[in-house]
C-alpha positions as CSV (number, residue, x, y, z in Angstrom):
1,X,-77.9,79.5,-10.6
2,X,-75.1,81.8,-9.7
3,X,-73.2,81.4,-6.5
4,X,-71.5,84.7,-6.4
5,X,-73.4,85.7,-3.2
6,X,-71.9,82.9,-1.3
7,X,-75.2,82.2,0.3
8,X,-77.1,79.1,-0.8
9,X,-76.7,79.6,-4.6
10,X,-78.0,83.1,-4.7
11,X,-76.6,85.9,-6.8
12,X,-74.9,88.8,-5.1
13,X,-77.9,91.1,-5.1
14,X,-80.3,88.3,-4.2
15,X,-78.1,87.4,-1.3
16,X,-77.9,91.0,-0.1
17,X,-81.7,91.3,-0.2
18,X,-82.1,88.0,1.7
19,X,-79.7,89.1,4.4
20,X,-82.0,92.1,4.9
21,X,-85.1,90.0,5.0
22,X,-83.5,87.6,7.5
23,X,-82.4,90.4,9.8
24,X,-85.8,92.0,10.0
25,X,-88.3,90.8,12.6
26,X,-91.2,92.3,10.5
27,X,-92.2,92.2,6.8
28,X,-90.5,94.9,4.7
29,X,-91.7,97.0,1.8
30,X,-89.6,97.4,-1.3
31,X,-88.8,100.9,-0.2
32,X,-87.5,99.7,3.1
33,X,-85.3,97.0,1.5
34,X,-84.1,99.6,-1.1
35,X,-83.2,102.0,1.8
36,X,-81.2,99.2,3.5
37,X,-79.1,98.5,0.5
38,X,-76.8,101.5,1.2
39,X,-73.6,100.1,-0.2
40,X,-75.0,100.0,-3.7
41,X,-76.6,102.5,-6.0
42,X,-79.7,100.6,-7.2
43,X,-82.9,101.7,-8.8
44,X,-86.0,101.1,-6.8
45,X,-87.4,99.0,-9.7
46,X,-84.3,96.8,-9.6
47,X,-85.0,96.0,-5.9
48,X,-88.6,95.4,-6.7
49,X,-87.7,93.0,-9.5
50,X,-85.3,91.1,-7.2
51,X,-88.0,90.8,-4.5
52,X,-90.5,89.6,-7.0
53,X,-88.1,87.0,-8.3
54,X,-87.3,85.8,-4.8
55,X,-91.0,85.4,-4.2
56,X,-91.5,83.5,-7.5
57,X,-88.6,81.2,-6.5
58,X,-90.3,80.5,-3.2
59,X,-87.6,82.1,-1.1
60,X,-89.7,85.0,0.1
61,X,-93.3,85.4,1.0
62,X,-95.2,88.6,0.2
63,X,-98.4,90.1,1.4
64,X,-100.4,93.0,0.1
65,X,-100.6,96.1,2.3
66,X,-102.6,98.7,0.5
67,X,-101.0,99.3,-2.9
68,X,-97.6,97.9,-1.8
69,X,-96.2,94.4,-1.1
70,X,-94.4,93.5,2.1
71,X,-91.8,90.8,2.1
72,X,-90.4,88.2,4.5
73,X,-88.0,85.3,4.1
74,X,-89.9,82.1,3.7
75,X,-87.3,80.1,5.6
76,X,-84.4,80.9,7.8
77,X,-80.9,81.1,6.5
78,X,-80.1,77.8,8.1
79,X,-83.2,76.1,6.6
80,X,-82.3,77.4,3.1
81,X,-78.7,76.2,3.4
82,X,-79.8,72.8,4.6
83,X,-82.2,72.6,1.6
84,X,-79.5,73.5,-0.8
85,X,-77.1,70.9,0.7
86,X,-79.9,68.2,0.6
87,X,-80.7,69.0,-3.0
88,X,-77.0,69.0,-4.0
89,X,-76.1,65.8,-2.2
90,X,-79.4,64.1,-3.2
91,X,-78.6,64.4,-6.8
92,X,-75.4,62.3,-6.4
93,X,-75.0,58.6,-6.5
94,X,-74.2,57.1,-3.1
95,X,-70.5,56.7,-3.8
96,X,-70.2,60.2,-5.2
97,X,-72.1,61.6,-2.2
98,X,-69.6,59.9,0.2
99,X,-66.7,61.2,-1.9
100,X,-68.2,64.7,-1.8
101,X,-68.7,64.6,2.0
102,X,-65.2,63.3,2.5
103,X,-63.7,66.0,0.3
104,X,-65.7,68.7,2.2
105,X,-64.6,67.3,5.6
106,X,-61.0,67.0,4.4
107,X,-61.0,70.7,3.7
108,X,-62.7,71.7,6.9
109,X,-60.8,73.1,9.9
110,X,-60.5,71.2,13.2
111,X,-63.0,73.6,14.7
112,X,-65.5,73.0,11.9
113,X,-65.2,69.2,12.5
114,X,-65.7,69.8,16.2
115,X,-68.9,71.7,15.4
116,X,-70.1,68.9,13.2
117,X,-69.4,66.3,15.9
118,X,-71.3,68.4,18.4
119,X,-74.2,68.8,16.0
120,X,-74.3,65.0,15.4
121,X,-74.1,64.3,19.1
122,X,-77.0,66.7,19.7
123,X,-79.1,65.1,16.9
124,X,-78.5,61.6,18.4
125,X,-79.5,62.8,21.9
126,X,-82.6,64.4,20.5
127,X,-83.6,61.2,18.6
128,X,-83.3,59.0,21.7
């Protein structure tokens, strides 16, 4: 899977479409998603194919409305990111998982480490 989109292992166009789905409070038609992709000149059928592919991958839900489909993101951006991290780390041996986490943390900024500490503190408080 390409990671060019920088968002959870999605390709550039898939990532752009998911951004639109995440931002919308209501299900969107292919036409609405196509109209939102103003920075690119894309064929309607290209957007339709991407949405169909996202639905088949389990990243988007679709429901029939008349002759058209309406799409929503199946999970939030945060849930999808957590799933990708879990899958990536879960595929490693324990020692490799620890090394990967240490490498990640070693490259993080002090602010990012503070955010992680705060998240861990909140998680521990919630589990008590």
